[in-house]
C-alpha positions as CSV (number, residue, x, y, z in Angstrom):
1,M,92.7,72.8,82.2
2,S,94.2,72.4,78.7
3,A,97.7,70.9,78.5
4,S,99.1,74.3,77.3
5,A,97.5,76.4,80.0
6,K,99.9,77.7,82.6
7,P,99.2,77.4,86.4
8,D,97.9,80.5,88.0
9,K,100.6,82.8,89.4
10,I,100.2,83.4,93.1
11,G,100.7,86.7,94.8
12,V,101.7,87.0,98.5
13,I,101.5,90.2,100.5
14,G,103.4,89.8,103.8
15,G,102.5,91.9,106.8
16,S,104.4,92.7,110.0
17,G,107.2,90.2,110.5
18,V,107.0,88.7,107.0
19,Y,109.4,90.7,104.8
20,D,110.7,88.0,102.4
21,I,110.2,84.4,101.2
22,A,113.1,82.1,101.7
23,G,113.9,79.2,99.4
24,L,112.7,80.7,96.1
25,R,114.3,79.5,92.9
26,D,115.2,82.0,90.1
27,S,114.4,84.8,92.4
28,N,114.8,88.5,91.8
29,W,113.6,91.8,93.2
30,K,111.9,94.1,90.6
31,K,110.8,97.7,90.9
32,V,107.4,98.3,89.3
33,A,106.2,101.8,88.3
34,T,102.4,102.4,88.4
35,P,100.0,105.1,87.5
36,F,99.0,105.3,91.1
37,G,102.4,106.1,92.6
38,E,105.0,104.0,94.4
39,P,104.2,100.5,95.7
40,S,105.3,99.5,99.2
41,D,108.6,98.1,97.9
42,E,110.1,96.1,95.0
43,F,108.4,92.8,94.1
44,L,110.2,89.5,94.7
45,S,109.5,87.0,91.9
46,G,110.5,83.4,91.9
47,V,109.5,79.7,92.0
48,L,108.4,77.9,95.2
49,E,107.1,74.3,95.2
50,D,107.1,74.5,91.3
51,R,104.7,77.5,91.4
52,A,105.5,81.0,90.2
53,I,104.9,83.5,93.0
54,V,105.2,87.2,93.4
55,F,105.9,88.6,96.9
56,L,105.5,92.1,98.3
57,P,106.3,93.2,101.9
58,R,103.3,95.4,102.7
59,H,105.2,97.7,105.0
60,G,108.4,97.6,103.0
61,R,111.6,95.9,104.0
62,G,112.6,97.3,107.3
63,H,108.9,98.1,108.1
64,R,109.1,101.7,106.9
65,I,105.4,102.3,105.9
66,A,102.6,102.8,108.4
67,P,99.2,101.2,107.7
68,H,97.6,104.5,106.8
69,E,100.4,105.2,104.3
70,I,100.1,102.0,102.3
71,N,99.3,102.7,98.6
72,H,97.0,99.8,98.0
73,R,96.1,100.8,94.5
74,A,99.8,100.8,93.5
75,N,100.4,97.4,95.2
76,L,97.4,95.7,93.6
77,W,97.9,97.3,90.1
78,A,101.5,96.0,90.2
79,M,100.4,92.5,91.2
80,K,97.9,92.5,88.4
81,S,100.5,93.8,85.9
82,L,102.8,91.0,86.9
83,G,100.2,88.4,86.1
84,V,99.0,87.4,89.5
85,S,95.6,85.5,89.6
86,R,95.4,84.6,93.3
87,L,96.4,86.8,96.1
88,L,97.2,85.7,99.7
89,S,97.4,88.3,102.4
90,I,99.4,87.6,105.5
91,S,98.7,90.0,108.3
92,A,98.6,90.7,112.1
93,V,95.3,91.2,113.8
94,G,93.9,91.8,117.3
95,S,91.3,89.4,118.7
96,L,87.8,90.7,119.6
97,Q,86.5,87.4,121.0
98,E,87.8,85.1,123.7
99,R,88.0,82.1,121.4
100,Y,90.6,83.7,119.2
101,R,93.8,83.5,121.3
102,P,97.2,85.1,120.6
103,L,99.1,83.0,118.1
104,D,95.9,81.6,116.6
105,M,95.2,82.1,112.9
106,V,91.9,83.3,111.5
107,L,90.7,83.2,107.9
108,P,88.1,85.9,107.8
109,S,85.2,85.8,105.3
110,Q,83.8,89.3,105.8
111,F,85.1,92.8,106.3
112,F,83.7,95.9,108.1
113,D,85.1,99.2,106.9
114,R,86.1,101.8,109.6
115,T,88.3,103.8,107.3
116,K,87.7,107.1,105.4
117,K,89.5,105.9,102.3
118,S,86.9,104.7,99.9
119,A,88.3,106.7,97.0
120,E,91.7,105.0,97.5
121,H,90.1,101.5,97.6
122,T,88.9,101.5,94.0
123,F,90.5,101.8,90.6
124,F,87.4,103.3,89.1
125,G,86.2,106.8,88.5
126,R,87.8,109.4,86.2
127,G,85.3,108.6,83.5
128,I,84.8,104.8,84.0
129,V,82.2,103.7,86.5
130,A,82.1,100.1,87.8
131,H,80.3,98.6,90.8
132,V,81.7,95.1,91.6
133,S,79.8,92.7,93.8
134,F,81.4,92.6,97.2
135,A,78.8,90.7,99.3
136,D,81.3,87.8,99.7
137,P,84.7,89.5,99.6
138,V,86.9,86.4,100.0
139,C,87.3,83.7,97.4
140,R,85.8,80.7,99.1
141,E,87.6,78.1,97.0
142,F,91.0,79.7,97.7
143,Q,90.1,80.2,101.4
144,L,89.3,76.5,101.9
145,H,92.6,75.4,100.3
146,L,94.4,77.8,102.6
147,Y,92.4,76.5,105.6
148,E,93.4,72.9,104.9
149,S,97.0,73.9,104.5
150,A,97.0,75.8,107.8
151,R,95.6,72.8,109.6
152,T,98.5,70.6,108.6
153,I,101.0,73.1,110.1
154,V,99.3,74.2,113.3
155,T,96.8,72.4,115.4
156,E,93.2,72.5,114.2
157,A,92.1,74.2,117.4
158,N,94.3,77.2,116.5
159,V,93.0,77.7,113.0
160,H,89.6,79.4,112.6
161,L,87.6,79.4,109.3
162,G,85.4,82.5,108.8
163,G,84.6,85.6,110.8
164,T,84.5,89.3,110.3
165,Y,87.6,91.5,110.1
166,V,87.1,95.1,111.2
167,N,89.4,97.4,109.2
168,M,90.3,100.4,111.3
169,E,92.5,103.2,110.0
170,G,95.4,103.4,112.5
171,P,98.2,103.9,113.1
172,A,97.1,104.1,116.8
173,F,95.4,101.1,118.3
174,S,91.7,101.1,119.4
175,T,90.3,102.9,122.4
176,R,88.6,100.6,124.9
177,A,85.2,102.1,123.9
178,E,85.9,101.3,120.3
179,S,87.1,97.8,121.1
180,E,84.0,97.1,123.3
181,S,81.7,98.4,120.6
182,Y,83.2,96.0,118.0
183,R,82.7,93.2,120.4
184,A,79.1,94.2,121.0
185,M,78.6,94.0,117.2
186,R,80.0,90.4,117.3
187,F,83.0,91.2,115.1
188,D,85.9,88.8,115.3
189,V,89.3,90.4,114.6
190,I,90.6,93.9,113.9
191,G,93.4,95.1,111.6
192,M,94.5,98.0,109.5
193,T,95.2,96.7,106.0
194,N,93.0,94.0,104.5
195,L,89.9,95.8,103.3
196,G,91.6,97.9,100.6
197,E,93.4,94.9,99.3
198,A,90.2,92.8,99.1
199,K,88.3,95.5,97.3
200,L,91.0,96.1,94.7
201,A,91.6,92.4,94.3
202,R,87.9,92.0,93.4
203,E,88.2,94.8,90.9
204,S,91.3,93.2,89.5
205,E,89.5,89.8,89.1
206,M,91.9,88.1,91.5
207,C,91.1,85.5,94.1
208,Y,91.7,86.9,97.5
209,S,92.1,85.3,100.9
210,S,93.6,86.4,104.2
211,L,95.7,84.6,106.7
212,S,95.3,86.7,109.8
213,M,97.6,86.0,112.7
214,V,96.3,87.0,116.2
215,T,98.9,88.9,118.2
216,D,96.7,90.2,121.1
217,Y,93.3,90.8,122.5
218,D,93.1,94.4,121.3
219,C,92.5,96.3,124.6
220,W,89.1,95.0,125.7
221,K,90.1,92.1,127.9
222,T,90.2,92.9,131.6
223,G,93.4,91.7,133.2
224,E,95.3,91.7,129.9
225,E,98.1,94.2,129.3
226,S,97.4,96.7,126.6
227,V,98.8,96.0,123.2
228,T,102.3,97.2,122.4
229,V,104.5,97.1,119.4
230,E,107.0,95.0,121.4
231,M,104.3,92.4,122.2
232,I,103.2,92.2,118.6
233,I,106.7,91.7,117.2
234,Q,107.5,89.0,119.7
235,R,104.4,87.0,118.8
236,L,104.7,87.7,115.1
237,Q,108.2,86.2,115.1
238,K,106.6,83.0,116.3
239,N,103.9,83.1,113.7
240,A,106.1,84.1,110.8
241,E,107.8,80.8,110.3
242,N,104.4,79.0,110.5
243,S,103.0,81.3,107.8
244,K,105.9,80.4,105.5
245,K,105.4,76.7,106.1
246,I,101.7,77.2,105.4
247,L,102.5,78.9,102.1
248,K,104.7,76.1,101.0
249,T,102.0,73.5,101.8
250,L,99.4,75.7,100.0
251,L,101.5,75.9,96.9
252,A,102.2,72.2,96.8
253,N,98.5,71.3,97.0
254,L,96.7,74.2,95.3
255,P,95.0,73.2,91.9
256,A,96.8,74.7,89.0
257,Q,93.9,76.9,88.0
258,A,91.0,78.4,89.9
259,K,87.5,77.2,89.2
260,C,85.7,80.1,90.9
261,D,84.1,83.2,89.4
262,C,86.6,85.7,90.7
263,G,88.3,85.9,87.3
264,S,85.1,87.5,85.8
265,S,84.2,89.9,88.5
266,L,84.0,92.9,86.1
267,K,82.0,91.1,83.4
268,H,78.7,92.7,84.4
269,S,80.0,95.5,86.7
270,I,81.1,98.3,84.3
271,L,78.3,100.8,83.7
272,T,80.1,103.2,81.3
273,P,79.8,102.2,77.6
274,R,83.1,101.3,76.1
275,K,83.0,104.1,73.5
276,Q,82.8,106.6,76.4
277,W,85.9,105.4,78.2
278,P,88.5,108.2,78.4
279,E,91.7,106.9,76.8
280,E,93.9,108.3,79.6
281,T,91.9,106.3,82.2
282,L,91.9,103.2,80.0
283,A,95.7,103.5,79.6
284,A,96.1,103.7,83.4
285,L,93.9,100.7,84.0
286,K,95.3,98.6,81.2
287,P,96.2,95.5,83.3
288,V,92.7,95.6,84.9
289,L,90.6,96.3,81.8
290,R,92.6,94.4,79.2
291,K,89.9,91.8,78.6
292,Y,87.2,94.3,78.2
293,A,89.0,97.0,76.1
């Protein structure tokens, strides 16, 4: 990194139980208008551990937005427009395997899509076609730094590196038949939010990694009570403080700039020749396409 280069700005999307970041210097909430509608809330910018960060409560302050109502395109467009290069997702998940216990943390490496929202999980279309590589949807470099940070806060046995996150649509939880089928396919955790973020982060050329906090065993485990909102909130309150400690540790130890290829994800992905890009679409995607316009 050159002496004049600024450290990467870090974005954080907080899930259930994580609605703000305490201890920020020079902090302020800012409303961001986007071509894709309203984001989940205003964005909290500030400095933590001498790193510039931008925070967004995924469900809005007060938990007002259901998972199926989240406007991922607006959220990610705004993050990109605010200069974010690396995006950390904090979210609640259900465990699909015995080894992931409630209050454990899982850093998934793969996603499986059970939604019907592919059109809402891309910036492209409307005259500009792009197909990004998504075989490995998580930034491995960023994920490993997150893993090492998590292990300093909670016991190593309670932090799991890798696994597959099934993204269901919600807002209802799984049926037992669904939960058993996911287990039979050897998936690891289940949630309602991360897939769209990961896809749009890749199109935005951001590093992306998820800190998934296990709240329950979904509904598959015999003898376990079925998941309820009250159960989730109780366990999330225990995990929320840990997630904030992990974030501080991550920021204190994260290299100033990424060395991965996430920042050039679009380089060979856009099929439509530049001269054919509709000006209206280009204007809407200015933060995403600035390098290529």
